[in-house]
C-alpha positions in Angstrom: 10.5 15.7 -6.0 9.3 15.7 -9.6 6.7 13.3 -10.8 7.9 9.9 -12.2 8.0 10.1 -16.0 9.8 6.9 -17.1 9.8 3.2 -16.2 13.5 3.5 -15.1 12.6 6.3 -12.6 9.7 4.2 -11.4 12.0 1.2 -10.7 14.5 3.4 -8.9 11.8 4.7 -6.7 10.6 1.2 -6.0 14.1 0.2 -5.0 14.4 3.2 -2.7 11.1 2.3 -1.0 12.3 -1.3 -0.6 15.5 -0.1 1.1 13.6 2.2 3.4 11.1 -0.5 4.4 14.1 -2.6 5.7 14.6 0.1 8.4 12.5 -0.6 11.4 10.1 2.4 11.7 9.7 1.8 15.4 13.2 3.1 15.9 12.7 6.3 13.9 11.8 9.4 15.9 8.8 11.3 15.0 9.5 13.8 12.2 12.4 11.8 10.8 13.3 12.8 7.3 13.3 9.2 6.2 9.6 8.9 7.0 8.9 12.1 5.0 10.9 10.7 2.1 9.0 7.4 2.1 5.7 9.2 2.1 6.7 11.4 -0.8 8.1 8.5 -2.9 5.0 6.3 -2.1 2.7 9.1 -3.4 4.7 9.5 -6.6 4.7 5.7 -7.1 1.0 5.5 -6.5 0.4 8.3 -9.0 2.5 6.6 -11.7 0.9 3.2 -11.1 -2.6 4.7 -11.3 -1.7 6.2 -14.7 0.4 3.3 -16.2 -1.0 0.2 -14.4 -4.6 0.9 -13.6 -6.5 -1.8 -11.9 -9.9 -2.2 -13.5 -12.4 -3.4 -11.1 -16.1 -4.1 -11.5 -19.0 -4.4 -9.1 -18.7 -8.2 -9.1 -15.2 -8.2 -7.7 -16.1 -5.5 -5.1 -19.1 -7.5 -4.0 -17.1 -10.7 -3.6 -14.5 -8.9 -1.5 -17.2 -7.4 0.7 -18.9 -10.8 1.1 -15.6 -12.5 1.9 -14.9 -9.9 4.6 -18.4 -10.3 6.1 -18.0 -14.1 6.2 -14.6 -13.7 7.8 -15.9 -11.3 10.5 -18.9 -13.6 11.2 -16.6 -16.6 11.7 -14.3 -14.6 13.9 -17.2 -13.5 16.1 -18.8 -16.9 16.1 -15.5 -18.5 17.3 -15.1 -15.9 19.9 -18.5 -16.6 21.5 -18.1 -20.3 21.3 -15.2 -20.4 23.6 
């Protein structure tokens, strides 16, 4: 497949991914062409989004995400050992 160049192509790819996600992957045999298609479209969409919709992050956001995860894991372990 060719790279996504326009917003219209991007939206078509998103619709195709949405259609494919409605298929239960547990019923697809290994090596199914649908899985390969989804992987390829997802890579193209990711590339387009990184170029046209970059998410600017800073160290403060990353630190908060990390601390939230640590707090969550601590609570999960604490609750596990309390029971």
